[in-house]
Each structure stands twice: as C-alpha cells, then as structure tokens.
N, CA, C and O atoms as a Maestro MAE file, in Angstrom:
{
 s_m_m2io_version
 :::
 2.0.0
}

f_m_ct {
 s_m_title
 :::
 protein
 m_atom[248] {
  # First column is atom index #
  i_m_mmod_type
  r_m_x_coord
  r_m_y_coord
  r_m_z_coord
  i_m_residue_number
  s_m_chain_name
  s_m_pdb_residue_name
  s_m_pdb_atom_name
  i_m_atomic_number
  :::
  1 25 118.041 -132.842 3.193 1 A "UNK " " N  " 7
  2 3 116.789 -132.635 2.491 1 A "UNK " " CA " 6
  3 2 117.070 -131.741 1.290 1 A "UNK " " C  " 6
  4 15 117.861 -130.801 1.371 1 A "UNK " " O  " 8
  5 25 116.428 -132.039 0.204 2 A "UNK " " N  " 7
  6 3 116.535 -131.176 -0.964 2 A "UNK " " CA " 6
  7 2 115.447 -130.110 -0.886 2 A "UNK " " C  " 6
  8 15 114.524 -130.212 -0.078 2 A "UNK " " O  " 8
  9 25 115.561 -129.099 -1.723 3 A "UNK " " N  " 7
  10 3 114.665 -127.950 -1.677 3 A "UNK " " CA " 6
  11 2 113.198 -128.363 -1.742 3 A "UNK " " C  " 6
  12 15 112.372 -127.832 -0.999 3 A "UNK " " O  " 8
  13 25 112.873 -129.289 -2.609 4 A "UNK " " N  " 7
  14 3 111.477 -129.713 -2.754 4 A "UNK " " CA " 6
  15 2 110.933 -130.282 -1.445 4 A "UNK " " C  " 6
  16 15 109.779 -130.036 -1.093 4 A "UNK " " O  " 8
  17 25 111.759 -131.042 -0.723 5 A "UNK " " N  " 7
  18 3 111.342 -131.609 0.555 5 A "UNK " " CA " 6
  19 2 111.159 -130.502 1.601 5 A "UNK " " C  " 6
  20 15 110.201 -130.523 2.374 5 A "UNK " " O  " 8
  21 25 112.072 -129.551 1.618 6 A "UNK " " N  " 7
  22 3 111.982 -128.439 2.560 6 A "UNK " " CA " 6
  23 2 110.706 -127.647 2.297 6 A "UNK " " C  " 6
  24 15 109.995 -127.273 3.231 6 A "UNK " " O  " 8
  25 25 110.422 -127.395 1.036 7 A "UNK " " N  " 7
  26 3 109.209 -126.672 0.674 7 A "UNK " " CA " 6
  27 2 107.965 -127.437 1.126 7 A "UNK " " C  " 6
  28 15 107.023 -126.840 1.647 7 A "UNK " " O  " 8
  29 25 107.962 -128.746 0.928 8 A "UNK " " N  " 7
  30 3 106.811 -129.560 1.318 8 A "UNK " " CA " 6
  31 2 106.631 -129.584 2.836 8 A "UNK " " C  " 6
  32 15 105.503 -129.523 3.324 8 A "UNK " " O  " 8
  33 25 107.717 -129.669 3.575 9 A "UNK " " N  " 7
  34 3 107.648 -129.735 5.044 9 A "UNK " " CA " 6
  35 2 107.230 -128.413 5.662 9 A "UNK " " C  " 6
  36 15 106.489 -128.395 6.645 9 A "UNK " " O  " 8
  37 25 107.692 -127.318 5.103 10 A "UNK " " N  " 7
  38 3 107.457 -126.007 5.715 10 A "UNK " " CA " 6
  39 2 106.257 -125.281 5.141 10 A "UNK " " C  " 6
  40 15 105.687 -124.408 5.797 10 A "UNK " " O  " 8
  41 25 105.868 -125.627 3.932 11 A "UNK " " N  " 7
  42 3 104.803 -124.893 3.263 11 A "UNK " " CA " 6
  43 2 105.286 -123.591 2.658 11 A "UNK " " C  " 6
  44 15 104.483 -122.791 2.177 11 A "UNK " " O  " 8
  45 25 106.598 -123.371 2.677 12 A "UNK " " N  " 7
  46 3 107.181 -122.147 2.127 12 A "UNK " " CA " 6
  47 2 107.604 -122.358 0.684 12 A "UNK " " C  " 6
  48 15 107.897 -123.479 0.268 12 A "UNK " " O  " 8
  49 25 107.632 -121.287 -0.062 13 A "UNK " " N  " 7
  50 3 108.139 -121.328 -1.426 13 A "UNK " " CA " 6
  51 2 109.642 -121.111 -1.454 13 A "UNK " " C  " 6
  52 15 110.244 -120.741 -0.446 13 A "UNK " " O  " 8
  53 25 110.235 -121.341 -2.596 14 A "UNK " " N  " 7
  54 3 111.681 -121.222 -2.766 14 A "UNK " " CA " 6
  55 2 112.184 -119.838 -2.359 14 A "UNK " " C  " 6
  56 15 113.134 -119.721 -1.586 14 A "UNK " " O  " 8
  57 25 111.547 -118.798 -2.879 15 A "UNK " " N  " 7
  58 3 112.025 -117.444 -2.593 15 A "UNK " " CA " 6
  59 2 111.886 -117.102 -1.116 15 A "UNK " " C  " 6
  60 15 112.736 -116.402 -0.565 15 A "UNK " " O  " 8
  61 25 110.834 -117.580 -0.469 16 A "UNK " " N  " 7
  62 3 110.664 -117.328 0.967 16 A "UNK " " CA " 6
  63 2 111.762 -118.007 1.773 16 A "UNK " " C  " 6
  64 15 112.290 -117.426 2.721 16 A "UNK " " O  " 8
  65 25 112.100 -119.222 1.404 17 A "UNK " " N  " 7
  66 3 113.166 -119.949 2.101 17 A "UNK " " CA " 6
  67 2 114.483 -119.197 1.975 17 A "UNK " " C  " 6
  68 15 115.180 -119.003 2.972 17 A "UNK " " O  " 8
  69 25 114.832 -118.772 0.774 18 A "UNK " " N  " 7
  70 3 116.096 -118.074 0.569 18 A "UNK " " CA " 6
  71 2 116.095 -116.693 1.233 18 A "UNK " " C  " 6
  72 15 117.136 -116.234 1.705 18 A "UNK " " O  " 8
  73 25 114.942 -116.033 1.273 19 A "UNK " " N  " 7
  74 3 114.868 -114.742 1.975 19 A "UNK " " CA " 6
  75 2 115.074 -114.941 3.464 19 A "UNK " " C  " 6
  76 15 115.829 -114.195 4.088 19 A "UNK " " O  " 8
  77 25 114.414 -115.936 4.046 20 A "UNK " " N  " 7
  78 3 114.597 -116.221 5.464 20 A "UNK " " CA " 6
  79 2 116.049 -116.592 5.772 20 A "UNK " " C  " 6
  80 15 116.588 -116.187 6.801 20 A "UNK " " O  " 8
  81 25 116.675 -117.354 4.889 21 A "UNK " " N  " 7
  82 3 118.093 -117.690 5.083 21 A "UNK " " CA " 6
  83 2 118.946 -116.428 5.078 21 A "UNK " " C  " 6
  84 15 119.845 -116.287 5.907 21 A "UNK " " O  " 8
  85 25 118.680 -115.527 4.170 22 A "UNK " " N  " 7
  86 3 119.443 -114.277 4.079 22 A "UNK " " CA " 6
  87 2 119.271 -113.432 5.339 22 A "UNK " " C  " 6
  88 15 120.175 -112.694 5.732 22 A "UNK " " O  " 8
  89 25 118.100 -113.549 5.966 23 A "UNK " " N  " 7
  90 3 117.807 -112.801 7.198 23 A "UNK " " CA " 6
  91 2 118.234 -113.571 8.449 23 A "UNK " " C  " 6
  92 15 117.912 -113.162 9.565 23 A "UNK " " O  " 8
  93 25 118.957 -114.684 8.270 24 A "UNK " " N  " 7
  94 3 119.366 -115.548 9.381 24 A "UNK " " CA " 6
  95 2 118.180 -116.042 10.200 24 A "UNK " " C  " 6
  96 15 118.278 -116.198 11.417 24 A "UNK " " O  " 8
  97 25 117.056 -116.288 9.523 25 A "UNK " " N  " 7
  98 3 115.848 -116.724 10.204 25 A "UNK " " CA " 6
  99 2 115.432 -118.133 9.775 25 A "UNK " " C  " 6
  100 15 114.321 -118.572 10.074 25 A "UNK " " O  " 8
  101 25 116.319 -118.835 9.079 26 A "UNK " " N  " 7
  102 3 116.046 -120.191 8.609 26 A "UNK " " CA " 6
  103 2 117.384 -120.913 8.505 26 A "UNK " " C  " 6
  104 15 118.405 -120.283 8.229 26 A "UNK " " O  " 8
  105 25 117.392 -122.227 8.722 27 A "UNK " " N  " 7
  106 3 118.663 -122.956 8.627 27 A "UNK " " CA " 6
  107 2 119.339 -122.768 7.266 27 A "UNK " " C  " 6
  108 15 118.684 -122.741 6.224 27 A "UNK " " O  " 8
  109 25 120.644 -122.642 7.306 28 A "UNK " " N  " 7
  110 3 121.424 -122.472 6.084 28 A "UNK " " CA " 6
  111 2 121.495 -123.784 5.309 28 A "UNK " " C  " 6
  112 15 121.466 -124.868 5.892 28 A "UNK " " O  " 8
  113 25 121.586 -123.669 4.013 29 A "UNK " " N  " 7
  114 3 121.767 -124.850 3.170 29 A "UNK " " CA " 6
  115 2 123.218 -125.325 3.279 29 A "UNK " " C  " 6
  116 15 124.112 -124.582 3.686 29 A "UNK " " O  " 8
  117 25 123.413 -126.577 2.905 30 A "UNK " " N  " 7
  118 3 124.730 -127.202 2.941 30 A "UNK " " CA " 6
  119 2 125.140 -127.520 1.505 30 A "UNK " " C  " 6
  120 15 124.388 -128.185 0.793 30 A "UNK " " O  " 8
  121 25 126.305 -127.067 1.065 31 A "UNK " " N  " 7
  122 3 126.746 -127.411 -0.294 31 A "UNK " " CA " 6
  123 2 126.946 -128.926 -0.415 31 A "UNK " " C  " 6
  124 15 127.532 -129.552 0.468 31 A "UNK " " O  " 8
  125 25 126.460 -129.498 -1.497 32 A "UNK " " N  " 7
  126 3 126.625 -130.928 -1.725 32 A "UNK " " CA " 6
  127 2 127.693 -131.131 -2.801 32 A "UNK " " C  " 6
  128 15 128.876 -131.258 -2.482 32 A "UNK " " O  " 8
  129 25 127.293 -131.162 -4.046 33 A "UNK " " N  " 7
  130 3 128.254 -131.260 -5.151 33 A "UNK " " CA " 6
  131 2 127.886 -130.233 -6.203 33 A "UNK " " C  " 6
  132 15 126.715 -129.904 -6.391 33 A "UNK " " O  " 8
  133 25 128.897 -129.736 -6.881 34 A "UNK " " N  " 7
  134 3 128.689 -128.717 -7.907 34 A "UNK " " CA " 6
  135 2 127.809 -127.597 -7.369 34 A "UNK " " C  " 6
  136 15 128.184 -126.925 -6.408 34 A "UNK " " O  " 8
  137 25 126.652 -127.388 -7.971 35 A "UNK " " N  " 7
  138 3 125.756 -126.313 -7.529 35 A "UNK " " CA " 6
  139 2 124.587 -126.838 -6.719 35 A "UNK " " C  " 6
  140 15 123.621 -126.110 -6.494 35 A "UNK " " O  " 8
  141 25 124.651 -128.066 -6.283 36 A "UNK " " N  " 7
  142 3 123.568 -128.669 -5.503 36 A "UNK " " CA " 6
  143 2 123.715 -128.350 -4.020 36 A "UNK " " C  " 6
  144 15 124.821 -128.331 -3.479 36 A "UNK " " O  " 8
  145 25 122.586 -128.102 -3.379 37 A "UNK " " N  " 7
  146 3 122.576 -127.856 -1.939 37 A "UNK " " CA " 6
  147 2 121.489 -128.706 -1.299 37 A "UNK " " C  " 6
  148 15 120.579 -129.199 -1.966 37 A "UNK " " O  " 8
  149 25 121.611 -128.860 0.000 38 A "UNK " " N  " 7
  150 3 120.606 -129.569 0.778 38 A "UNK " " CA " 6
  151 2 120.512 -128.930 2.146 38 A "UNK " " C  " 6
  152 15 121.287 -128.032 2.473 38 A "UNK " " O  " 8
  153 25 119.579 -129.384 2.933 39 A "UNK " " N  " 7
  154 3 119.394 -128.897 4.298 39 A "UNK " " CA " 6
  155 2 119.446 -130.083 5.237 39 A "UNK " " C  " 6
  156 15 119.056 -131.193 4.877 39 A "UNK " " O  " 8
  157 25 119.933 -129.838 6.447 40 A "UNK " " N  " 7
  158 3 119.994 -130.882 7.461 40 A "UNK " " CA " 6
  159 2 118.581 -131.056 8.032 40 A "UNK " " C  " 6
  160 15 117.978 -130.105 8.529 40 A "UNK " " O  " 8
  161 25 118.077 -132.270 7.953 41 A "UNK " " N  " 7
  162 3 116.692 -132.562 8.324 41 A "UNK " " CA " 6
  163 2 116.366 -132.088 9.738 41 A "UNK " " C  " 6
  164 15 115.358 -131.413 9.944 41 A "UNK " " O  " 8
  165 25 117.202 -132.430 10.708 42 A "UNK " " N  " 7
  166 3 116.873 -132.062 12.088 42 A "UNK " " CA " 6
  167 2 116.921 -130.550 12.298 42 A "UNK " " C  " 6
  168 15 116.252 -130.048 13.201 42 A "UNK " " O  " 8
  169 25 117.685 -129.810 11.500 43 A "UNK " " N  " 7
  170 3 117.697 -128.346 11.616 43 A "UNK " " CA " 6
  171 2 116.383 -127.757 11.115 43 A "UNK " " C  " 6
  172 15 115.842 -126.832 11.719 43 A "UNK " " O  " 8
  173 25 115.875 -128.291 10.017 44 A "UNK " " N  " 7
  174 3 114.590 -127.821 9.485 44 A "UNK " " CA " 6
  175 2 113.470 -128.190 10.452 44 A "UNK " " C  " 6
  176 15 112.588 -127.374 10.723 44 A "UNK " " O  " 8
  177 25 113.501 -129.413 10.971 45 A "UNK " " N  " 7
  178 3 112.478 -129.840 11.926 45 A "UNK " " CA " 6
  179 2 112.525 -128.994 13.193 45 A "UNK " " C  " 6
  180 15 111.481 -128.664 13.756 45 A "UNK " " O  " 8
  181 25 113.716 -128.645 13.642 46 A "UNK " " N  " 7
  182 3 113.867 -127.788 14.818 46 A "UNK " " CA " 6
  183 2 113.299 -126.395 14.541 46 A "UNK " " C  " 6
  184 15 112.672 -125.799 15.417 46 A "UNK " " O  " 8
  185 25 113.511 -125.874 13.338 47 A "UNK " " N  " 7
  186 3 112.960 -124.574 12.961 47 A "UNK " " CA " 6
  187 2 111.427 -124.633 13.006 47 A "UNK " " C  " 6
  188 15 110.781 -123.709 13.502 47 A "UNK " " O  " 8
  189 25 110.853 -125.720 12.487 48 A "UNK " " N  " 7
  190 3 109.396 -125.886 12.506 48 A "UNK " " CA " 6
  191 2 108.893 -125.937 13.947 48 A "UNK " " C  " 6
  192 15 107.912 -125.276 14.286 48 A "UNK " " O  " 8
  193 25 109.565 -126.724 14.799 49 A "UNK " " N  " 7
  194 3 109.167 -126.797 16.210 49 A "UNK " " CA " 6
  195 2 109.247 -125.426 16.874 49 A "UNK " " C  " 6
  196 15 108.400 -125.083 17.699 49 A "UNK " " O  " 8
  197 25 110.252 -124.651 16.519 50 A "UNK " " N  " 7
  198 3 110.376 -123.300 17.060 50 A "UNK " " CA " 6
  199 2 109.205 -122.419 16.683 50 A "UNK " " C  " 6
  200 15 108.717 -121.637 17.498 50 A "UNK " " O  " 8
  201 25 108.752 -122.548 15.439 51 A "UNK " " N  " 7
  202 3 107.589 -121.770 15.007 51 A "UNK " " CA " 6
  203 2 106.342 -122.192 15.786 51 A "UNK " " C  " 6
  204 15 105.524 -121.349 16.154 51 A "UNK " " O  " 8
  205 25 106.195 -123.503 16.038 52 A "UNK " " N  " 7
  206 3 105.057 -124.010 16.806 52 A "UNK " " CA " 6
  207 2 105.128 -123.486 18.234 52 A "UNK " " C  " 6
  208 15 104.122 -123.040 18.785 52 A "UNK " " O  " 8
  209 25 106.318 -123.539 18.836 53 A "UNK " " N  " 7
  210 3 106.495 -123.026 20.197 53 A "UNK " " CA " 6
  211 2 106.155 -121.540 20.273 53 A "UNK " " C  " 6
  212 15 105.514 -121.096 21.226 53 A "UNK " " O  " 8
  213 25 106.576 -120.785 19.288 54 A "UNK " " N  " 7
  214 3 106.278 -119.339 19.242 54 A "UNK " " CA " 6
  215 2 104.774 -119.113 19.172 54 A "UNK " " C  " 6
  216 15 104.237 -118.250 19.866 54 A "UNK " " O  " 8
  217 25 104.103 -119.881 18.340 55 A "UNK " " N  " 7
  218 3 102.651 -119.774 18.227 55 A "UNK " " CA " 6
  219 2 101.982 -120.085 19.554 55 A "UNK " " C  " 6
  220 15 101.080 -119.367 19.987 55 A "UNK " " O  " 8
  221 25 102.428 -121.160 20.200 56 A "UNK " " N  " 7
  222 3 101.803 -121.569 21.468 56 A "UNK " " CA " 6
  223 2 102.029 -120.542 22.560 56 A "UNK " " C  " 6
  224 15 101.150 -120.331 23.396 56 A "UNK " " O  " 8
  225 25 103.211 -119.885 22.574 57 A "UNK " " N  " 7
  226 3 103.468 -118.838 23.555 57 A "UNK " " CA " 6
  227 2 102.534 -117.655 23.340 57 A "UNK " " C  " 6
  228 15 102.035 -117.071 24.302 57 A "UNK " " O  " 8
  229 25 102.297 -117.303 22.079 58 A "UNK " " N  " 7
  230 3 101.383 -116.196 21.785 58 A "UNK " " CA " 6
  231 2 99.976 -116.526 22.191 58 A "UNK " " C  " 6
  232 15 99.263 -115.684 22.738 58 A "UNK " " O  " 8
  233 25 99.565 -117.764 21.925 59 A "UNK " " N  " 7
  234 3 98.212 -118.195 22.281 59 A "UNK " " CA " 6
  235 2 98.038 -118.193 23.794 59 A "UNK " " C  " 6
  236 15 96.975 -117.839 24.303 59 A "UNK " " O  " 8
  237 25 99.091 -118.592 24.512 60 A "UNK " " N  " 7
  238 3 99.020 -118.643 25.982 60 A "UNK " " CA " 6
  239 2 99.169 -117.265 26.601 60 A "UNK " " C  " 6
  240 15 98.995 -117.108 27.810 60 A "UNK " " O  " 8
  241 25 99.492 -116.259 25.787 61 A "UNK " " N  " 7
  242 3 99.590 -114.893 26.275 61 A "UNK " " CA " 6
  243 2 100.903 -114.566 26.973 61 A "UNK " " C  " 6
  244 15 100.971 -113.642 27.783 61 A "UNK " " O  " 8
  245 25 101.930 -115.315 26.659 62 A "UNK " " N  " 7
  246 3 103.243 -115.049 27.287 62 A "UNK " " CA " 6
  247 2 103.910 -113.880 26.637 62 A "UNK " " C  " 6
  248 15 105.016 -113.505 27.025 62 A "UNK " " O  " 8
  :::
 }
 m_bond[247] {
  # First column is bond index #
  i_m_from
  i_m_to
  i_m_order
  :::
  1 1 2 1
  2 2 3 1
  3 3 4 2
  4 3 5 1
  5 5 6 1
  6 6 7 1
  7 7 8 2
  8 7 9 1
  9 9 10 1
  10 10 11 1
  11 11 12 2
  12 11 13 1
  13 13 14 1
  14 14 15 1
  15 15 16 2
  16 15 17 1
  17 17 18 1
  18 18 19 1
  19 19 20 2
  20 19 21 1
  21 21 22 1
  22 22 23 1
  23 23 24 2
  24 23 25 1
  25 25 26 1
  26 26 27 1
  27 27 28 2
  28 27 29 1
  29 29 30 1
  30 30 31 1
  31 31 32 2
  32 31 33 1
  33 33 34 1
  34 34 35 1
  35 35 36 2
  36 35 37 1
  37 37 38 1
  38 38 39 1
  39 39 40 2
  40 39 41 1
  41 41 42 1
  42 42 43 1
  43 43 44 2
  44 43 45 1
  45 45 46 1
  46 46 47 1
  47 47 48 2
  48 47 49 1
  49 49 50 1
  50 50 51 1
  51 51 52 2
  52 51 53 1
  53 53 54 1
  54 54 55 1
  55 55 56 2
  56 55 57 1
  57 57 58 1
  58 58 59 1
  59 59 60 2
  60 59 61 1
  61 61 62 1
  62 62 63 1
  63 63 64 2
  64 63 65 1
  65 65 66 1
  66 66 67 1
  67 67 68 2
  68 67 69 1
  69 69 70 1
  70 70 71 1
  71 71 72 2
  72 71 73 1
  73 73 74 1
  74 74 75 1
  75 75 76 2
  76 75 77 1
  77 77 78 1
  78 78 79 1
  79 79 80 2
  80 79 81 1
  81 81 82 1
  82 82 83 1
  83 83 84 2
  84 83 85 1
  85 85 86 1
  86 86 87 1
  87 87 88 2
  88 87 89 1
  89 89 90 1
  90 90 91 1
  91 91 92 2
  92 91 93 1
  93 93 94 1
  94 94 95 1
  95 95 96 2
  96 95 97 1
  97 97 98 1
  98 98 99 1
  99 99 100 2
  100 99 101 1
  101 101 102 1
  102 102 103 1
  103 103 104 2
  104 103 105 1
  105 105 106 1
  106 106 107 1
  107 107 108 2
  108 107 109 1
  109 109 110 1
  110 110 111 1
  111 111 112 2
  112 111 113 1
  113 113 114 1
  114 114 115 1
  115 115 116 2
  116 115 117 1
  117 117 118 1
  118 118 119 1
  119 119 120 2
  120 119 121 1
  121 121 122 1
  122 122 123 1
  123 123 124 2
  124 123 125 1
  125 125 126 1
  126 126 127 1
  127 127 128 2
  128 127 129 1
  129 129 130 1
  130 130 131 1
  131 131 132 2
  132 131 133 1
  133 133 134 1
  134 134 135 1
  135 135 136 2
  136 135 137 1
  137 137 138 1
  138 138 139 1
  139 139 140 2
  140 139 141 1
  141 141 142 1
  142 142 143 1
  143 143 144 2
  144 143 145 1
  145 145 146 1
  146 146 147 1
  147 147 148 2
  148 147 149 1
  149 149 150 1
  150 150 151 1
  151 151 152 2
  152 151 153 1
  153 153 154 1
  154 154 155 1
  155 155 156 2
  156 155 157 1
  157 157 158 1
  158 158 159 1
  159 159 160 2
  160 159 161 1
  161 161 162 1
  162 162 163 1
  163 163 164 2
  164 163 165 1
  165 165 166 1
  166 166 167 1
  167 167 168 2
  168 167 169 1
  169 169 170 1
  170 170 171 1
  171 171 172 2
  172 171 173 1
  173 173 174 1
  174 174 175 1
  175 175 176 2
  176 175 177 1
  177 177 178 1
  178 178 179 1
  179 179 180 2
  180 179 181 1
  181 181 182 1
  182 182 183 1
  183 183 184 2
  184 183 185 1
  185 185 186 1
  186 186 187 1
  187 187 188 2
  188 187 189 1
  189 189 190 1
  190 190 191 1
  191 191 192 2
  192 191 193 1
  193 193 194 1
  194 194 195 1
  195 195 196 2
  196 195 197 1
  197 197 198 1
  198 198 199 1
  199 199 200 2
  200 199 201 1
  201 201 202 1
  202 202 203 1
  203 203 204 2
  204 203 205 1
  205 205 206 1
  206 206 207 1
  207 207 208 2
  208 207 209 1
  209 209 210 1
  210 210 211 1
  211 211 212 2
  212 211 213 1
  213 213 214 1
  214 214 215 1
  215 215 216 2
  216 215 217 1
  217 217 218 1
  218 218 219 1
  219 219 220 2
  220 219 221 1
  221 221 222 1
  222 222 223 1
  223 223 224 2
  224 223 225 1
  225 225 226 1
  226 226 227 1
  227 227 228 2
  228 227 229 1
  229 229 230 1
  230 230 231 1
  231 231 232 2
  232 231 233 1
  233 233 234 1
  234 234 235 1
  235 235 236 2
  236 235 237 1
  237 237 238 1
  238 238 239 1
  239 239 240 2
  240 239 241 1
  241 241 242 1
  242 242 243 1
  243 243 244 2
  244 243 245 1
  245 245 246 1
  246 246 247 1
  247 247 248 2
  :::
 }
}
C-alpha cells in the first residue's frame, strides 16, 4: 500500500503515521525503489483490527 492508501484506510495523517512508526506503534514501511516506500496490506489491516479489539475490550470493561 502506498501512503495515500494507508491514510485513507486508517484515517491518520502522514505525520501521525510516521510518529506511530517511530514509536513502534504502527507497521514499518517497506523500501520499494529509490525513495519510495509502501506498507504491507495485511500488516496495516492487522493494526486496524488490533485497534478495534482494544476498543471492544475497553467497552466490555476488561
């Protein structure tokens, strides 16, 4: 996935994505060619599912 797709899927902005990556709280980008990077789709989707699971645990009072 390219940055624009990641932003659309997560609702996060560019700086938020890179800050979360720096904090080891978001999947790392993968170097493609030259200065281009991408993200592995299933890693981003897994991160989203994790956020949903965290929300549901809080709602359930765990």
